[in-house]
N, C-alpha and C positions, 0 to 999 in steps of 0.2 A: 702249910709249911712256910716258914719264914726264909726268904733268900738272903744270900750274903749281902747284897747291895742294900737291903733294908736294915740288917743287923749293924752294919758299920757306917757310921757317918764321921766326917771330919778326920779321916785317917788315910794312911797309905793305901789301904784297900780302895777307898772311895776315890782317891786321886788317880789310881791306876784305871779304875772303871771309867772315869770321866774323861781322861786323857788319851787312853790307848785301846780300849775295848774294841772299837769298831775300825781300827786301822789294820794294816797288813804289814806287820814288821815283828821283830823279835820281842818288842815290848808288849805288843798286842798278844802274842803267843802266851807270855807270862800272865797277862790280864785275864785271858780266857781260862787258863789253868786255874788261877785263883778263883774265878767266878764259879767254876764247876767243882771246886773242892770245898765242901760244906764244913770241913774241919780246919780250913785255913785260919791261922791265929787272928783273933780279933784285936790283940794288942798292937799298938803302934810303936813297936820296939824292934829295932834292927836285929838284936841278938836272939830274941824269941822267934822271929820269922826265919833267921838264918839257921837256927837249930832245927826248926821244923822242917825246912827244905832238905837240909843235910841228913839229919838223923832219923826223922819220921818218914820222909819221902824218898830218901836216897837219891835226891836230885843230881842230875849230871852237872859237871863243871860248867858247861855253857849256860845252863839255867841259873846256877849260882852267880855267874858273872853278869848275866842280864839283871838279876835281882840287885846286885851291887850297884850297877849303873843307874837303875830306876830309883834306888834309894838315895843316891847322891843328887839326882835331879830333884827328887821330892824335897830333900833337905834344903836345897838352894831355893826352891819355891817357898818353903816355910820360913826361911830366914829373911827373904826379901818381900814377903807378903805384907 
Protein backbone atom coordinates (compact mmCIF):
# COMPACT_ATOMS: atom_id res chain seq x y z
CA UNK A 1 0.00 0.00 0.00
CA UNK A 2 1.31 3.43 -0.94
CA UNK A 3 1.35 5.99 1.86
CA UNK A 4 0.33 9.63 1.52
CA UNK A 5 3.90 10.84 2.01
CA UNK A 6 5.04 8.79 -0.97
CA UNK A 7 2.16 9.85 -3.22
CA UNK A 8 2.62 13.58 -2.69
CA UNK A 9 5.81 15.46 -3.34
CA UNK A 10 6.40 19.19 -3.69
CA UNK A 11 3.02 20.07 -2.25
CA UNK A 12 1.17 21.44 0.72
CA UNK A 13 0.89 17.88 1.99
CA UNK A 14 4.65 17.36 1.86
CA UNK A 15 5.32 20.77 3.41
CA UNK A 16 3.02 19.94 6.34
CA UNK A 17 4.69 16.58 6.89
CA UNK A 18 8.19 18.04 6.78
CA UNK A 19 7.45 21.02 9.01
CA UNK A 20 4.83 19.93 11.53
CA UNK A 21 4.30 16.18 11.72
CA UNK A 22 6.54 15.61 14.73
CA UNK A 23 5.65 18.74 16.68
CA UNK A 24 3.08 19.13 19.41
CA UNK A 25 0.78 21.96 18.36
CA UNK A 26 -2.38 22.64 16.37
CA UNK A 27 -0.46 22.51 13.09
CA UNK A 28 0.88 19.08 13.98
CA UNK A 29 -2.65 17.91 14.78
CA UNK A 30 -3.69 18.84 11.25
CA UNK A 31 -0.57 17.20 9.77
CA UNK A 32 -1.31 13.94 11.61
CA UNK A 33 -4.94 14.04 10.48
CA UNK A 34 -3.74 14.53 6.91
CA UNK A 35 -1.26 11.68 7.20
CA UNK A 36 -3.92 9.30 8.50
CA UNK A 37 -6.45 10.25 5.82
CA UNK A 38 -5.68 8.32 2.67
CA UNK A 39 -8.36 10.24 0.77
CA UNK A 40 -6.84 13.67 1.53
CA UNK A 41 -6.67 15.61 -1.74
CA UNK A 42 -3.49 15.25 -3.77
CA UNK A 43 -4.17 18.58 -5.47
CA UNK A 44 -2.12 21.52 -4.28
CA UNK A 45 -5.18 23.77 -4.39
CA UNK A 46 -6.70 25.76 -1.53
CA UNK A 47 -10.28 25.46 -2.78
CA UNK A 48 -10.06 21.71 -3.35
CA UNK A 49 -8.66 21.10 0.13
CA UNK A 50 -11.11 23.52 1.77
CA UNK A 51 -14.07 21.86 0.05
CA UNK A 52 -12.78 18.46 1.13
CA UNK A 53 -12.45 19.53 4.76
CA UNK A 54 -15.81 21.30 4.93
CA UNK A 55 -18.06 19.17 2.73
CA UNK A 56 -16.48 15.72 2.72
CA UNK A 57 -15.14 15.64 6.28
CA UNK A 58 -17.46 18.04 8.05
CA UNK A 59 -14.40 19.57 9.71
CA UNK A 60 -14.90 21.75 12.77
CA UNK A 61 -14.38 25.48 12.40
CA UNK A 62 -11.18 25.22 14.47
CA UNK A 63 -9.73 22.72 11.98
CA UNK A 64 -10.68 24.96 9.06
CA UNK A 65 -9.04 27.92 10.79
CA UNK A 66 -5.82 25.95 11.31
CA UNK A 67 -5.84 24.89 7.66
CA UNK A 68 -6.20 28.55 6.61
CA UNK A 69 -3.26 29.53 8.84
CA UNK A 70 -1.10 26.73 7.47
CA UNK A 71 -2.01 27.53 3.88
CA UNK A 72 -1.02 31.18 4.39
CA UNK A 73 2.34 30.13 5.84
CA UNK A 74 2.83 27.66 2.99
CA UNK A 75 2.08 30.33 0.40
CA UNK A 76 4.59 32.70 2.02
CA UNK A 77 7.26 30.02 1.81
CA UNK A 78 6.40 29.32 -1.84
CA UNK A 79 6.58 33.01 -2.76
CA UNK A 80 9.91 33.61 -1.03
CA UNK A 81 11.54 30.29 -1.95
